[in-house]
C-alpha positions in Angstrom: 0.0 0.0 0.0 1.3 3.4 -0.9 0.9 6.4 1.4 0.3 9.9 0.2 0.6 13.4 1.7 -2.7 14.5 3.3 -2.4 17.7 5.3 -4.9 16.9 8.0 -3.1 13.6 8.9 0.4 14.1 7.4 0.1 10.7 5.5 -2.8 8.5 4.5 -3.1 5.2 2.6 -4.0 5.8 -1.0 -7.1 3.7 -0.5 -9.7 4.4 2.2 -12.3 1.9 3.2 -15.6 3.6 2.9 -18.9 2.8 4.6 -21.3 2.3 1.7 -20.5 -1.4 1.2 -19.9 -2.4 4.8 -23.0 -0.5 5.7 -24.9 -2.8 3.3 -26.0 0.0 1.0 -24.5 -1.4 -2.2 -25.7 -4.9 -2.9 -25.9 -7.9 -0.6 -23.4 -8.6 2.1 -23.5 -9.5 5.8 -22.2 -8.0 9.0 -19.9 -10.9 9.4 -18.4 -10.3 5.9 -18.2 -6.6 6.5 -16.2 -7.1 9.7 -13.8 -9.5 7.8 -13.5 -6.8 5.1 -12.4 -4.3 7.7 -9.8 -6.7 9.1 -8.6 -7.4 5.5 -8.3 -3.7 4.9 -6.0 -3.4 7.9 -3.9 -6.3 6.7 -3.5 -4.6 3.3 -2.2 -1.4 5.0 -5.3 0.8 4.8 -5.2 3.3 7.6 -8.3 5.5 6.9 -12.0 4.6 7.4 -14.7 6.8 6.1 -18.3 6.1 7.3 -21.5 8.0 8.0 -24.8 7.5 9.9 -26.6 7.3 6.6 -24.7 4.1 5.6 -27.1 1.5 6.7 -28.7 3.7 9.5 -25.4 3.5 11.5 -24.5 0.0 10.4 -21.2 1.0 8.9 -20.2 2.8 12.1 -21.2 -0.2 14.2 -19.1 -2.5 11.9 -16.1 -0.3 12.6 -16.8 -0.4 16.3 -17.1 -4.2 16.3 -14.2 -4.8 14.0 -11.7 -2.6 15.9 -12.8 -3.0 19.5 -9.8 -3.8 21.6 -7.3 -3.2 18.8 -4.5 -0.7 18.8 -5.8 2.3 16.9 -2.5 4.1 16.7 -1.9 5.4 13.2 -5.5 4.8 12.1 -7.7 7.6 11.1 -11.5 7.9 11.1 -13.9 10.1 9.2 -17.7 10.4 9.8 -20.3 12.8 8.6 -23.6 14.6 9.4 -26.4 15.5 7.1 -27.3 18.8 8.6 -29.8 20.3 6.3 -30.7 23.9 6.9 -31.7 24.7 10.5 -32.0 27.9 12.6 -28.6 29.0 13.6 -29.2 28.2 17.3 -30.0 24.5 16.5 -27.0 23.7 14.3 -24.4 22.9 17.0 -26.8 20.6 18.8 -27.6 18.7 15.6 -24.0 18.2 14.7 -23.0 17.3 18.2 -25.8 14.9 18.7 -25.0 13.1 15.4 -21.3 13.0 16.3 -22.0 11.6 19.7 -24.0 8.7 18.3 -21.3 8.1 15.7 -18.6 8.0 18.4 -20.7 5.6 20.5 -21.2 3.3 17.5 -17.5 3.3 16.6 -16.4 3.1 20.2 -14.2 6.2 19.7 -13.5 9.3 21.8 -13.1 11.5 18.7 -12.9 11.4 14.9 -10.1 12.8 12.9 -12.3 14.3 10.2 -16.0 15.3 10.5 -17.6 16.1 7.2 -20.8 18.0 6.3 -22.9 15.4 4.5 -25.3 18.0 3.1 -25.2 19.4 -0.4 -24.4 23.1 -0.3 -26.7 25.6 -2.1 -27.0 29.4 -2.2 -29.9 30.7 -0.1 -32.5 31.2 -2.8 -31.4 28.3 -5.0 -34.1 25.9 -6.2 -33.2 22.2 -6.4 -33.3 20.8 -9.9 -35.0 17.6 -8.7 -37.1 18.6 -5.7 -38.7 16.4 -3.1 -38.8 16.6 0.7 -35.9 14.2 1.2 -33.6 16.1 -1.1 -34.6 19.4 0.3 -33.7 18.2 3.8 -30.2 17.2 2.6 -29.3 20.7 1.4 -27.5 23.3 3.5 -27.7 27.0 2.6 -24.5 29.0 2.5 -25.8 31.4 5.2 -26.4 28.4 7.5 -23.0 27.0 6.7 -21.1 30.2 7.2 -23.0 31.6 10.1 -23.6 28.5 12.2 -22.0 25.3 10.8 -18.4 26.5 10.6 -18.6 28.0 14.2 -20.1 24.7 15.4 -17.3 22.7 13.7 -14.7 24.9 15.3 -16.4 24.5 18.7 -16.3 20.7 18.3 -12.6 21.0 17.6 -12.0 23.0 20.7 -14.0 20.4 22.7 -11.6 17.7 21.4 -14.3 15.7 19.6 -12.9 16.2 16.1 -9.5 17.1 14.8 -10.6 18.6 11.5 -13.7 19.3 9.4 -14.5 19.3 5.8 -17.3 19.1 3.2 -18.6 16.7 0.5 -18.1 18.3 -2.8 -21.7 18.0 -3.8 -24.5 20.5 -4.4 -24.6 23.7 -6.4 -21.2 24.4 -8.0 -21.3 28.2 -7.2 -22.1 27.5 -3.6 -19.3 24.9 -3.2 -16.8 27.2 -4.8 -17.7 30.0 -2.4 -17.2 27.6 0.5 -13.8 26.6 -0.8 -12.7 30.2 -1.0 -14.1 31.2 2.4 -11.6 32.6 4.9 -12.2 29.4 7.0 -11.9 26.8 4.3 -12.5 23.1 4.8 -9.5 21.0 5.8 -10.5 18.4 3.2 -13.1 17.9 0.4 -14.6 14.8 -1.0 -14.6 15.2 -4.8 -16.5 13.0 -7.3 -13.8 11.7 -9.6 -14.5 9.2 -12.4 -14.0 9.3 -16.2 -17.8 9.8 -16.8 -17.4 13.0 -14.7 -20.8 12.0 -13.2 -22.2 12.0 -9.7 -25.1 9.9 -10.9 -28.1 9.7 -8.7 -26.6 11.9 -6.0 -26.1 14.8 -8.4 -29.7 16.0 -8.0 -29.2 19.6 -7.0 -28.0 21.1 -10.3 -29.3 20.1 -13.7 -25.8 19.8 -15.1 -23.5 19.3 -12.1 -19.9 19.3 -13.1 -17.6 17.5 -10.6 -14.5 18.6 -12.6 -15.2 22.2 -11.6 -15.0 21.3 -7.9 -11.9 19.2 -8.4 -10.2 22.0 -10.3 -11.0 24.5 -7.6 -9.6 22.3 -4.9 -6.4 21.7 -7.0 -5.9 25.4 -7.5 -6.5 26.2 -3.8 -4.4 23.2 -2.6 -7.2 21.8 -0.6 -6.7 18.1 0.3 -8.9 15.8 -1.9 -10.5 12.5 -1.1 -11.9 10.9 -4.2 -15.4 9.4 -4.2 -17.6 7.7 -6.8 -14.6 6.2 -8.6 -16.7 3.5 -10.1 -19.8 5.8 -10.2 -22.0 3.5 -8.0 -21.2 0.5 -10.2 -21.6 2.1 -13.6 -17.9 1.6 -14.3 -17.8 -2.0 -13.2 -18.5 -5.2 -15.2 -22.2 -5.3 -14.0 -24.6 -3.6 -11.7 -25.3 -5.9 -8.8 -28.4 -4.0 -7.5 -31.7 -3.0 -9.0 -32.8 0.5 -9.8 -35.0 1.0 -6.8 -32.0 0.4 -4.5 -30.4 3.6 -5.7 -32.8 5.6 -3.5 -33.2 8.4 -6.0 -33.6 7.5 -9.7 -32.1 5.4 -12.5 -29.3 7.8 -13.5 -26.6 5.4 -12.2 -28.0 2.7 -14.6 -28.1 5.2 -17.4 -24.4 5.8 -16.7 -23.7 2.1 -16.9 -25.1 2.1 -20.4 -22.9 5.1 -21.3 -19.9 3.3 -20.0 -19.9 0.4 -22.5 -16.9 1.8 -24.5 -15.0 2.1 -21.2 -15.7 -1.6 -20.5 -14.5 -2.5 -23.9 -11.3 -0.5 -23.4 -10.7 -2.2 -20.1 -11.0 -5.6 -21.7 -8.5 -4.5 -24.4 -6.1 -3.5 -21.6 -6.6 -6.9 -19.9 -8.1 -5.4 -16.8 -11.4 -5.3 -15.1 -13.4 -2.0 -15.6 -13.3 -1.5 -11.8 -9.5 -1.8 -11.7 -9.1 0.8 -14.5 -11.6 3.2 -12.8 -9.8 3.1 -9.5 -6.4 3.6 -11.2 -8.0 6.6 -13.0 -9.0 8.2 -9.8 -5.6 7.4 -8.2 -3.9 9.1 -11.1 -5.6 12.4 -10.8 -3.4 15.2 -9.5 -4.0 16.1 -5.8 -5.9 13.0 -4.8 -4.7 11.9 -1.4 -6.9 8.8 -1.2 -9.7 7.0 -3.1 -12.6 6.0 -0.9 -13.8 2.5 -1.7 -17.4 1.4 -1.6 -16.6 -2.3 -1.4 -18.8 -4.7 0.5 -16.6 -7.8 0.7 -13.0 -9.0 0.7 -13.2 -10.0 -3.0 -14.0 -6.5 -4.1 -11.4 -5.1 -1.7 -8.7 -7.4 -3.1 -9.5 -6.2 -6.7 -9.0 -2.6 -5.5 -5.8 -3.3 -3.7 -4.4 -5.0 -6.8 -5.4 -2.0 -8.9 -3.6 0.3 -6.4 -0.4 -1.7 -6.7 -0.2 -1.1 -10.4 1.5 1.9 -12.0 -0.5 5.2 -12.2 -2.0 5.8 -15.6 0.0 8.0 -18.0 -1.5 11.2 -19.4 -2.0 9.4 -22.7 -3.9 6.6 -21.1 -6.1 9.0 -19.2 -6.8 10.8 -22.4 -7.6 7.5 -24.1 -10.1 6.7 -21.4 -11.8 10.1 -21.6 -11.9 10.0 -25.3 -13.7 6.7 -25.4 -16.5 8.1 -23.4 -17.0 11.2 -25.5 -19.9 11.4 -28.0 
């Protein structure tokens, strides 16, 4: 396992075990297999774990707590999140603190190293492209973020419950870019990075969300980047192992799978699995400290670890991948 510079922690494994798979969000698995996957991640040298209450209603966090209970946690790093929404300023700290407290209990930790806003940022009067009550509750306005969320994050730091805070790079592009350029910028950002340049079903705020715009801004500002959606919810793998209703939003991930047929053909030509090439693509993007994996079992984890052990893609290989998806 390679380790890369990541300002909040100094160094981080270039792969992070995420919570979507072990939280039983993506396809079928079991708690027993999820725990074994965490142990395998440790054996492979992964030192960063990224979970959230939303992943299986706390299941991913509980798996971390069960897997690591009693083990030496030195040199391991933990990220969790909170979907804040937009609340009155005087309620924001309590919402973040209550969520964090439950997460710490689930993981059997005294603090997390990175606490991320799991909401999608929007300007105050912005209207969501695809509106429903669930999506609306997941959006945080900039005034709420600047006036209440940032002070709350800083208070949690002072209380010793978190080391750093950051944001997920999802929402309205203009709002995210304003947050990145704020005087109190996030310590890290999760950026959607895949050759489709697609957030799929979770890109529901803007009609034409452009993840590259967020990535580029982070690169210019030298804000540490954690890559998400490397295989775009399965669209860049050999086959989708879930049905459309499991996406929780709509069928856009499955539309992306259809669009990615030329990419799968190219992967076959290269003698690799599509998932391997997709993870190598994300690992090869400038500024990426770690790629967050959504794996749900040891077999998928092994495939990602083998991909990480290969050389980074050359500029010409990256261009070949991107070209095959144009049109």
